C-alpha positions as CSV (number, residue, x, y, z in Angstrom):
1,M,37.1,15.8,-15.0
2,T,34.6,13.1,-13.9
3,R,35.9,9.6,-14.1
4,I,33.2,7.0,-14.7
5,G,33.4,3.2,-14.3
6,I,31.2,1.1,-16.5
7,L,30.2,-2.5,-15.8
8,T,28.0,-5.1,-17.5
9,S,26.4,-7.6,-15.1
10,G,24.2,-10.7,-15.4
11,G,23.5,-12.5,-18.6
12,D,25.1,-11.1,-21.7
13,C,23.0,-9.9,-24.6
14,P,23.5,-8.3,-28.0
15,G,23.9,-4.5,-27.7
16,L,26.0,-4.2,-24.6
17,N,29.0,-3.1,-26.6
18,A,26.9,-0.5,-28.4
19,V,26.0,1.0,-25.0
20,I,29.6,1.2,-23.9
21,R,30.6,2.8,-27.2
22,G,27.7,5.4,-27.0
23,A,28.6,6.3,-23.5
24,V,32.3,6.8,-24.2
25,L,31.9,8.7,-27.4
26,K,29.3,11.2,-26.0
27,G,30.7,11.4,-22.5
28,S,34.2,12.3,-23.7
29,E,33.1,14.6,-26.4
30,V,30.3,16.5,-24.8
31,H,30.8,16.3,-21.1
32,G,34.6,15.9,-20.9
33,Q,34.2,12.6,-19.0
34,E,36.8,9.9,-18.7
35,F,36.0,6.2,-18.6
36,V,37.2,2.9,-17.3
37,G,35.5,-0.5,-17.6
38,F,35.2,-2.9,-14.7
39,L,35.9,-6.4,-15.7
40,D,33.4,-9.3,-15.2
41,G,30.6,-7.3,-13.8
42,W,30.4,-6.5,-10.1
43,R,33.6,-8.6,-9.5
44,G,35.7,-5.9,-11.3
45,L,34.1,-3.2,-9.1
46,V,34.6,-5.1,-5.9
47,E,38.2,-6.1,-6.7
48,G,39.2,-2.9,-8.5
49,D,39.9,-4.8,-11.7
50,A,39.5,-2.3,-14.5
51,M,40.7,-1.4,-18.0
52,P,40.8,2.1,-19.7
53,L,38.1,3.0,-22.2
54,D,38.7,5.7,-24.8
55,R,37.6,6.4,-28.3
56,S,40.2,4.0,-29.8
57,R,39.1,1.2,-27.6
58,V,35.4,1.4,-28.5
59,R,35.9,2.0,-32.2
60,G,33.6,-0.3,-34.3
61,L,31.9,-1.9,-31.2
62,S,28.3,-1.2,-32.1
63,H,27.9,-4.3,-34.3
64,E,29.7,-6.7,-31.9
65,G,27.8,-9.1,-29.7
66,G,28.6,-9.9,-26.1
67,T,30.6,-7.5,-24.0
68,I,34.2,-6.5,-24.1
69,L,34.1,-6.0,-20.4
70,G,33.0,-9.5,-19.6
71,T,30.2,-10.4,-17.1
72,S,29.4,-12.7,-14.2
73,R,26.8,-13.7,-11.7
74,I,28.8,-12.3,-8.8
75,G,27.0,-9.7,-6.7
76,P,28.5,-6.5,-5.2
77,Y,28.1,-7.8,-1.7
78,Q,29.8,-11.1,-2.1
79,G,33.3,-11.9,-0.9
80,P,35.6,-10.1,1.6
81,N,35.8,-7.0,-0.5
82,G,32.1,-6.7,-1.1
83,G,29.8,-4.1,0.3
84,A,29.3,-0.3,-0.2
85,A,32.1,0.7,2.2
86,N,34.8,-1.4,0.5
87,I,33.5,-0.4,-3.0
88,A,33.7,3.3,-2.0
89,R,37.3,2.8,-1.0
90,T,38.1,0.9,-4.3
91,M,36.5,3.7,-6.3
92,E,38.6,6.3,-4.4
93,R,41.8,4.3,-5.0
94,L,41.1,4.2,-8.7
95,G,39.9,7.8,-8.9
96,V,36.4,6.7,-10.1
97,D,33.7,9.2,-9.3
98,A,30.6,7.3,-10.4
99,V,29.5,3.9,-11.7
100,V,27.3,3.0,-14.7
101,A,25.7,-0.4,-14.1
102,I,24.3,-2.1,-17.2
103,G,22.1,-5.0,-16.3
104,G,18.7,-6.4,-15.6
105,E,16.4,-6.6,-12.6
106,G,19.0,-8.1,-10.3
107,T,21.6,-5.5,-11.3
108,A,19.1,-2.7,-10.7
109,A,18.2,-4.1,-7.2
110,A,21.9,-4.2,-6.3
111,A,22.5,-0.7,-7.7
112,Q,19.5,0.6,-5.6
113,R,21.1,-0.9,-2.5
114,L,24.5,0.6,-3.2
115,F,22.9,4.0,-4.0
116,D,21.0,3.9,-0.6
117,E,24.4,3.3,1.0
118,G,26.0,6.3,-0.6
119,I,27.5,5.0,-3.9
120,R,27.1,7.4,-6.9
121,I,25.6,5.1,-9.4
122,V,23.3,5.1,-12.4
123,G,22.0,2.4,-14.7
124,V,21.1,1.2,-18.1
125,P,18.4,-1.6,-18.3
126,K,19.4,-4.8,-20.1
127,T,17.5,-8.1,-20.7
128,I,16.5,-10.1,-23.7
129,D,13.3,-11.0,-21.9
130,N,11.9,-7.4,-22.2
131,D,10.5,-7.9,-18.7
132,L,11.5,-4.6,-17.0
133,D,8.4,-2.5,-16.3
134,Q,9.6,1.0,-16.7
135,T,11.0,0.7,-20.2
136,D,8.9,-0.2,-23.3
137,Y,11.8,-2.2,-24.8
138,T,15.1,-3.4,-23.7
139,F,18.0,-3.8,-26.2
140,G,18.7,-7.5,-27.0
141,F,15.0,-8.3,-27.1
142,D,14.7,-7.5,-30.8
143,T,17.7,-9.6,-31.7
144,A,16.5,-12.6,-29.6
145,V,13.1,-12.4,-31.4
146,E,14.8,-12.3,-34.8
147,I,16.9,-15.4,-34.0
148,A,13.9,-17.3,-32.6
149,T,11.8,-16.3,-35.6
150,E,14.4,-17.6,-38.0
151,A,14.5,-20.9,-36.0
152,I,10.7,-21.2,-36.4
153,D,11.0,-20.6,-40.1
154,R,13.6,-23.3,-40.4
155,L,11.7,-25.8,-38.2
156,R,8.6,-25.2,-40.3
157,T,10.2,-26.5,-43.5
158,T,11.5,-29.7,-41.9
159,G,8.3,-30.2,-40.0
160,N,6.2,-29.8,-43.2
161,S,8.5,-32.3,-45.0
162,H,8.0,-35.0,-42.4
163,K,4.5,-34.0,-41.3
164,R,5.8,-33.7,-37.8
165,C,4.8,-31.4,-34.9
166,M,7.7,-29.2,-34.0
167,V,8.1,-27.7,-30.5
168,L,10.5,-24.9,-30.1
169,E,11.6,-23.7,-26.7
170,V,12.8,-20.2,-26.3
171,M,14.0,-18.2,-23.3
172,G,11.6,-16.5,-20.8
173,R,11.7,-17.4,-17.1
174,N,8.8,-15.3,-15.9
175,A,7.7,-13.4,-19.0
176,G,6.7,-14.8,-22.4
177,W,7.6,-11.8,-24.6
178,I,10.1,-13.6,-26.8
179,A,7.7,-16.5,-27.3
180,L,4.8,-14.2,-28.1
181,H,6.6,-12.0,-30.6
182,S,8.6,-14.8,-32.4
183,G,5.6,-17.1,-32.4
184,T,3.4,-14.4,-33.9
185,A,6.0,-13.5,-36.5
186,G,6.6,-17.2,-37.4
187,G,3.0,-18.1,-37.6
188,A,3.1,-20.6,-34.7
189,H,-0.1,-22.7,-34.2
190,A,0.3,-22.4,-30.4
191,I,2.3,-20.1,-28.2
192,L,2.8,-21.2,-24.6
193,I,4.0,-18.6,-22.0
194,P,4.5,-18.5,-18.2
195,E,1.8,-16.0,-17.5
196,H,-1.0,-18.1,-19.0
197,P,-0.9,-21.9,-18.4
198,E,-2.6,-24.1,-20.9
199,S,-3.7,-27.8,-20.4
200,I,-2.1,-30.6,-22.4
201,E,-5.6,-31.3,-23.7
202,Q,-5.9,-27.8,-25.2
203,I,-2.4,-28.0,-26.7
204,C,-3.3,-31.3,-28.3
205,A,-6.6,-29.9,-29.6
206,W,-4.7,-27.1,-31.4
207,T,-2.2,-29.6,-32.9
208,N,-5.0,-32.0,-34.0
209,S,-6.8,-29.0,-35.7
210,V,-3.6,-28.2,-37.6
211,R,-3.2,-31.8,-38.8
212,E,-6.8,-32.0,-39.9
213,R,-6.1,-29.2,-42.3
214,G,-3.1,-31.1,-43.7
215,R,-0.5,-28.9,-42.0
216,A,2.4,-29.7,-39.7
217,P,1.8,-28.1,-36.2
218,M,4.3,-25.5,-34.9
219,V,4.4,-24.9,-31.1
220,V,6.5,-22.2,-29.5
221,V,7.0,-22.5,-25.7
222,A,8.8,-20.3,-23.2
223,E,11.1,-22.1,-20.8
224,G,9.1,-20.9,-17.8
225,F,5.7,-22.3,-19.1
226,T,3.9,-24.6,-16.8
227,L,1.0,-27.0,-17.3
228,P,-1.8,-26.5,-14.8
229,D,-0.7,-29.4,-12.6
230,M,2.9,-28.3,-12.4
231,A,3.9,-26.6,-9.1
232,Q,6.9,-24.9,-10.7
233,A,8.7,-24.4,-14.0
234,H,10.5,-27.5,-15.4
235,S,14.1,-27.6,-14.1
236,T,16.6,-30.5,-13.9
237,K,19.9,-28.5,-14.1
238,G,20.4,-27.3,-10.6
239,M,20.6,-23.7,-9.5
240,D,22.1,-20.6,-11.2
241,G,24.3,-17.9,-9.8
242,F,21.3,-16.1,-8.2
243,D,20.2,-19.3,-6.5
244,R,17.2,-19.7,-8.9
245,P,16.4,-23.1,-10.6
246,R,18.1,-23.2,-14.0
247,L,15.3,-23.7,-16.4
248,G,15.2,-25.5,-19.7
249,G,13.7,-28.7,-21.2
250,I,9.9,-28.0,-21.1
251,A,9.8,-28.6,-24.8
252,E,11.4,-32.0,-24.3
253,L,8.7,-32.8,-21.7
254,L,5.8,-31.6,-23.9
255,A,6.9,-33.3,-27.2
256,P,6.3,-37.0,-26.1
257,M,3.1,-36.0,-24.3
258,I,1.8,-34.4,-27.6
259,Q,2.9,-37.4,-29.6
260,E,1.3,-39.9,-27.2
261,R,-2.0,-38.2,-27.2
262,T,-2.3,-37.2,-30.9
263,G,-0.3,-39.8,-32.7
264,I,1.6,-37.0,-34.5
265,E,5.4,-37.6,-34.6
266,T,6.7,-34.7,-32.5
267,R,10.2,-33.3,-32.1
268,A,11.5,-30.7,-29.6
269,T,14.2,-28.1,-30.1
270,V,15.7,-26.0,-27.3
271,L,17.1,-22.8,-28.7
272,G,19.0,-21.9,-25.5
273,H,21.9,-19.5,-25.5
274,I,21.8,-19.0,-29.3
275,Q,19.2,-16.3,-28.6
276,R,21.8,-14.3,-26.6
277,G,24.7,-14.6,-29.0
278,G,25.8,-13.0,-32.2
279,V,25.5,-9.5,-33.6
280,P,22.6,-7.2,-32.6
281,T,19.9,-6.1,-35.0
282,A,19.8,-2.5,-36.3
283,F,17.0,-1.7,-33.8
284,D,19.1,-2.9,-30.9
285,R,22.2,-1.1,-32.1
286,V,20.3,2.2,-32.3
287,L,18.5,1.7,-28.9
288,A,21.7,0.7,-27.1
289,T,23.7,3.6,-28.5
290,R,21.0,6.1,-27.5
291,L,20.8,4.6,-24.0
292,G,24.6,4.7,-23.6
293,M,24.7,8.4,-24.7
294,A,21.8,9.3,-22.4
295,V,23.4,7.8,-19.3
296,T,26.3,10.2,-19.6
297,D,23.8,13.0,-19.2
298,L,22.5,11.4,-16.0
299,V,26.0,11.5,-14.6
300,A,26.6,15.0,-15.8
301,D,23.3,16.1,-14.0
302,E,24.3,14.0,-10.9
303,Q,21.0,12.2,-11.0
304,W,22.3,9.2,-8.9
305,G,19.9,6.3,-8.3
306,H,18.3,6.6,-11.7
307,M,18.4,4.7,-15.0
308,V,17.6,5.6,-18.6
309,A,14.6,4.0,-20.3
310,L,12.6,4.0,-23.5
311,H,9.0,5.4,-23.3
312,G,7.6,5.3,-26.8
313,T,10.4,6.7,-28.9
314,E,11.9,9.0,-26.2
315,I,14.7,8.3,-23.8
316,V,13.6,9.2,-20.3
317,R,14.9,8.9,-16.7
318,V,13.4,6.7,-14.0
319,G,14.5,5.9,-10.5
320,F,15.8,2.4,-9.5
321,D,13.0,2.3,-7.0
322,E,10.4,2.9,-9.7
323,A,12.0,0.3,-12.0
324,L,11.8,-2.4,-9.4
325,V,8.1,-1.9,-8.4
326,D,6.6,-4.2,-11.0
327,H,7.6,-7.0,-13.3
328,K,6.5,-6.5,-17.0
329,S,4.5,-9.6,-17.8
330,V,2.5,-10.3,-20.9
331,P,-1.0,-9.0,-20.0
332,A,-4.0,-11.2,-20.6
333,H,-5.4,-9.1,-23.4
334,R,-2.1,-9.4,-25.4
335,Y,-2.1,-13.1,-25.0
336,Q,-5.8,-13.5,-25.9
337,E,-5.3,-11.3,-28.9
338,M,-3.1,-14.1,-30.4
339,R,-4.8,-17.1,-28.8
340,V,-7.9,-16.7,-30.9
341,I,-6.0,-17.8,-34.0
342,F,-4.1,-20.8,-32.5
343,G,-4.7,-24.1,-34.0
């Protein structure tokens, strides 16, 4: 019997538990696989900290947010027990034959390195930012867009009541998919994303146009957005676990600039981690379950170094090396498609 260790790494997102449930149910029923869950991401794999996973443990998990296994920003090469050689010994000690790593770009890069050094590992892509190139959608994205859209709807009512300009900041370090989709769904008058900088003059022209029609302007901005004269994305909160600037606050920077130039009373709201919390949407539950089920087939076929992905409506297999070639940014034509109706 093949014994599989599952881990969730990086930022949490809705749908992680549905992946775990899908993998355990299909793997045990169809392939006769046995499962354990490594706790707190790579830390559990490095230190051999695991819990058993069976049908009773994953019962009812598909609608639960977060991850029952916990997660962390710790990498598999950190600490005295890190590295492929030590991980291989830990797996042998626990009787684990293969690893399923559920995570984003950083997790895939670490998994590729471990695979290159002999670890039997496969992956499931995860990020609310939807910025992994080899999958059309990642679970968690739809939920984040729904939460952001609801926030826009709520801000619109209070903005209309006070005739204020409302600026909503959503997540998106390098890719503006959440801002683009939620802003479109919520009827935002301007959508500002990292891939396509806009000047403060253009932003104010859009907001003035809205006011002239007797409306209250609604601006949606991704956390990684920069004005043309900014050398890097706005950050005042230090570095994160991957030694990257911790972003957040661009909306609070833009709001007083808009108010000063237009005379429109302007308020900023930073949505933050609310986008990552709570129960997943039906779409994300279905996608996550399908990916979890499909990754057990990868293990059964011993296609190490691969991850499952969504192409159209079909679940496919792609190599970690393929997945890491390109970053999925919002292309110019997708942004221009919406930009023509701003203001």
